[in-house]
N, C-alpha and C positions, 0 to 999 in steps of 0.2 A: 809580687814578683812580675818583673817584664823581662824580655828580651832584651840584652845589652847586647852593645856592638862588640864586647868580648864573645860572647854566645854565637852571635852570627858570624863572628869568624872562626870560629869552630866547627860549625857546620861547612861553612865554603871550604875549609881545609878537607872535607870529607868526600868532596864532591868525587871524587876518581873513584874510590870506592863505592860509592852511592850508585853511580854509573855501573860499575863494573858485577854489580848484584844485579843491576836489572837487564842487563845484556847476559848473563849465566842464566836468569831464570829465563830472558826470553828463547834462548837456545833451547830450553828444555821443557816446553809446555807442556801442561798438562790440564785435562779436562775435567771437570764436577765428579768428584769425589775419588780422582785419582791424584791428588797432588800431593803424592808422598814424597817425592825430592824436594819438592819446594818447601814441605810442611818441616822436614828434616834440616833443611836448610835453617827456617825459623827458628826454630824451636833450638838449635845448637848456639846460635846467634844470641836470641833471648838469655838463654843460660850464662852465656860466656860475660853476658854484660848486668847479672846479677838481678834478673826478674826470675821470680816464681813461677814455673809454666806448668800449664795444664794441660794436655794433649788427647787427642783420641777420643775415645766413649765418655770419657769424663767432660767434653765440653760439645758433644753431639748425642742429641738424642737419637736414638734408631728408630722409635716410633714416628719421627716428625720428618724425619727425612725423605724426600722425595726423588724421583727420576735417577735411583741410582742403578749405575751399570748392571748387568748381570755377572755372576760369580765370575766365571771363566774369563772376562776381561779384568776383575778386579787382582785375580789370583796373578796371569799373565805380567800385568803392571807391576805386581809386586817382584815376582820375580824375576822382572826386569833389570828393576830397581836394586834389588840385591844383589846380583851381579855386576853392578858397578861399582862396589866395592863398599857400599855401606855397610852396618854392623847390622843383624837381626835384632838386638838391642834397642837399637837407634829409629829403626823401622816397624816397627811391632805395634806399637799404640795406632800408628796409621793404616794397619792393614783391615780389609775389609771394607775401605771406604770412609774410614772416621779420620778424615784430615783436615781436623780443626786445632788451632793452637791458640792458648792466652799467655800471656803474658803478665803479670803483676808486680807492682813495686808499690809498697807504703810506705807513707812519711809521717804518718800521725793523724790524730781525729781530722775527720773533715770529710767535704764532697769526695764523690768518687767520679774519675771523670774516664770515659770508655771512648776510645778511637778503633773505627773498624776499618780493615781493609782488606781486600778479597785478592786471591790466588790464582785464580781457575783461567784456563785458555778456550777456545772457542774450535770447534773441528771445521778449518778451513785450511786451504793449503798456500803457504804462504807464497808471495809475488817474489821472482828472484831478480827483477830488472834493477837495474843500475838505477843511482840516483835517489834511491831509499839508504838512510841510515843504517839498517841490518844487514844490508848487500855492499856497501861501501865499506862499513866498518868490519864485516865481516861475523856478524852475529846471527844471521839468520836461524829459524827454527830448524834443530836437526830430525825434527820427529814427521812424518809423513802425514800430511793431512790434519795437522792440528799447526795453530798458532795462538800468539798472543795478537788478538786484534782486535782487540778493545783498551787497553791500558794495565790491565792488571798484574803486570808485569813490574808495570811503574809504582802501583799503590803498596805492593808488598816491599820494592825497596824504599820506599817513603816511609812505611812502617817500621824498618830496619834502621833509618837513620833517625826518624824520630825517638825510638829506643835507646840510640848511642847518645843523640844530644840530651835524654832527659836523665840519664845514666851519668853524664858527666857534672848535671847539676843537683844529682840528688841530698848529698848533703848541705845544700843550702835551702832546702824544704823541709818544713816541720810540719803541714798540715796536710790531709787528703790522700788520694793514692790515684794510681793511673793502672786502666786495663788495655793492652794492648790486643784486639780482636783480629786471628787473622783466619777468615770467612773462606770454606771450598764452595763451588758452586754455586755462584751468583749467578751465573750464566743459566736461563731458564726460569730463575727466580728457584733455586731448589734448596738453598742452604740456609739463608740468616734464621730460616723458622726453627730448624734443628737445634742451634746454639741458643735461642731463645726460651726454646722448651729444655734444655741441659740446666737451664738456671743461672746462663753466663750474665745477662742483665739483671740479674736480683741485686737490688740497694744500690745500682748505679743511679748517680744523679744528673749527669751530662754524655750525651751520648753524641759523636761527630763522624761523620765519614766524606770523603770529597771524591772526585773523579778528575782524570785530567782527560781534557776534551781538545782532542785534534782538530775539529771541526770550528775551534773558537779561536781567534789569533792570540799569540804568546801576550803576556800582559795583561790579559783581562783576568777578571774574579768575578764569579757570581756566589754571592755568599748565602744566598739560601734558596739554592732550588727545590720548588715546588712542583704541584700538578702531576706528580708522578700516576699513573694510572694504575689502578687496581686491575688484576689479571690472575686468571687461571687456565693453565698449559693442560692439554688432556689428551691422551692416548684412547683412541675408540676401536671399539673390536666388532665387527658383526659376524657372529657363525652360521652358517645357513646348510645346506645339505646339497651334494654335488649330486649330479645326472646328466645323462646325457642329451644333449640340447636335441637332436633331430627326434631322436626314440622315444624319449620318456621326459619331455622339458616337466611335465606337469609334478614329476613325482621330486622334483627338486626343489629348493628354497632359496632364490635368486639372491644373494650377498651384495652383490653392484648394485641393485636395481634397491635394495634398502640403503646402500651406502648413499648412492645418488640422490635419493629424496631426501635424505638427510643432509646431504651436502646444499641442494638449492636451499631447503628450509632452513639451514642454520642461516644465509647470508640474507633471509629474507625475516630476521628477527626483527619487529618493530622497535625503532629507534625509543630514547626515552628521554622525556622532554626535560628533564632535571640536570640533565649532564651529557657529555659526551659517551657514545659506546662504541665498541670494534667488535666483529667477529672474524676469522678467518680461519679457513680451511689451508693449511700449508701444505698436506700431501693426502694420497690417496694410494693405495697399494692392494692389488687385488686379481683374483682369478689364475688359473692356470692354463689353459688354452682354450680356441675360440669354439669348441663342440664341446665344450663343458659348462655345464651350470655351476657357477661359482660358487664356493662354500663359504669361501672368508673373503674379508674385505677390513681394512685398516685403514683409518685417518688419525692423523695429529691436528689439532685443532688450539687453537687460543680464542680467548674472550677478555677483554678491556672495558673498564667502564672509568669515569671521571672521577670515581672515589669508590669505595667498599660494598656500599649498597648498590649502586648500580651495576657494578661488575656481577653482584652474586645473581641479578635480575635477571642480567645477561645469561650466566651460567645457569640457573633454575631452569630458564629457556629453551637453553640448549640441550639440556638433559632430557625434557620432555619432548623436542624434535627427535632427538634421536632413538629415543625410547621406542616411538610410534614408528618412526620410519621401520624399525624393526618388527613390531606388532604385524605391520600392514602386510608386511612380507613373509611373516612367519620365521623369522631368523631372530636367533640370541643377540644380545647388547651387552658388551663389556664398556665401562667406562674406569677409567685410572687416571687421577689427577698428579700428574708427575712434574709439577710446578704451580706457585701459586705466591700472590703477596699483596699487600692491603693498598689501599692510599696512605698516602702521608705528607706532611705539610711541616717545613721547619719554623721554630720557636722565633719569633721577633727578637727576644732578649740575646738568643745567641746569633741570631743574624748581625745586630747592631755590633757586640762584641769582636766578632769575626773581621766588618768593617773596621771597627777602631783599631784592632791589631795591626789587618794590611796595611792603613795608610800610616801606621808608626815606621812600619817596615820600611815604605817609601819604595817597593819592588813593582807593583802593579800599577800601569800606566790607565787601564780603567775598573774603577770600581763598582758592580751594581749590587744593588742592594737584594733584589730577588729577581725570581725569573719562575712567572706561574703557567708556562707553558712547556713544562718538560716535556710532556706529551708520551715517551716512554715509561718503561715500568723498573723497578728496582727492588730486590728484596730487602735493602738496609730499611725500608721502611716497617719491616715488623719489629726491629731494634728501636726504631725512632715511637713506632706505637708502645712497646711494651717498658720504655722509660718513662714519657709522658704519662702512661696509666697508673703509674706508682707516684706522679707529681713531679719527674723530671723534666729536662728539656731537650731537645734533639734539635739537629742542622744536619743539612747535607749540602757541602760547596762544590764548585766546578771552577777548576784552575784552566785557561786557556794554553792553547799548548801545539798549534798549529805548527809545523815543522818548516813550513816556506813563509810564514807571517799573513798569508790569506784567510787561514781557517776553513779552508775549502777539500781536508781530508777526511772520509767517514769511515766511521767505526764499522767493524764485524765485515772488514774489506781487504780483500789480498793485500793490497798496496799501505794498511794503514803502519803508521810510525807517528811518533812525536819528537817536539822538542826535550832534550835532555834537562835544559836550564829549569825546566817544568819542576824537577824534581827537588832540587834544591829548596826553588822559591816555595813551594808546598811545605817542606819539613821546617823550614823556618817559621811558616803560617801555624802550621800543626802547634808546633813548641811554644809560639806565643802565646796562643788559645788557652794551651795548659798551664803556661804559668801564669795567664790573666786569672784564670777560675779558680786557681789554688790560692 
């Protein structure tokens, strides 16, 4: 079955609703594991469309979650959301950070297609400068220090749009099934693994995701994004012993010396001959006063590698550097992995299908088969790897959405925005791919 003109017109008729959903989500951004309002909205919409909805700890493995906020933050956000008028029954499944939603619709025997849509925002204060869509059209973030600065509000709106378009043609489908996966905590690569470990991808034959790209011109489509770097995000703690810096410095164990030794040597880790590597110490917080031998120092670091094996090399080397920096200065070391993603590569078969559907739609000015230099990391790779390991196919495509046509707006910046027409074109493409595969 293909996406016919009548279906395309139906999607276009829904444009106002699609944009309304995006703007609502944009106004109330929620960072990883706190996406209670967003998850409740998604679950409500999916249920109204006739999807079988699974949510909360049914689709999130507690043991596999990474970088979960402390209980105080989770409880505070839950209470604030409850006070907005949501019912306890509606929010209860998402309490304590279990903010995942999966909608499933079965049509008969045949392949299962999964589509992933991430929901979380980032910790960044949104720009109030005029000339930006959220400011000029009145939907800026209402939450101080948080904003949708990477397009996940758009991704969630796309997912809801795909759900509606599939629901409208469900009686014309007689084989296969579809799973719509709404994932928390993509930022910091923390959420996908927990959904994989919960079994959400079991039995899936095809899995796809997309990303709206404000730094690519509107009308450009990259059918298969490859080159995602495997990564590990780690919080490091050096625990020493405080002492008087003048009277008894020899009685202390200097946590900052250990941390500084680690920082210098982490950045000295030898590069790997088989592919690109990255190491970065992003923060160092330590000490109490100038005349005190500091008893604690904390680092936030990340490693990256061209593939999973190369990242493992950097990560293992980093562990040794940290451990021995602590031993050298007689301080204890603790390392917590708060985010992680593997390498990933889109399947050529799906890349071809995406390109073929896109050409039939005739809505993209430039169609690129693949990009092997993504450079960043994306925890959708866990889902890709899980499906590919069981014999299925996976792909990640990117849709150009520069609001000014130049492709010059960076992600994770306070002035981030995108052209909302890309939402409709993405829904058409996703729907066309699903119908082709079924």
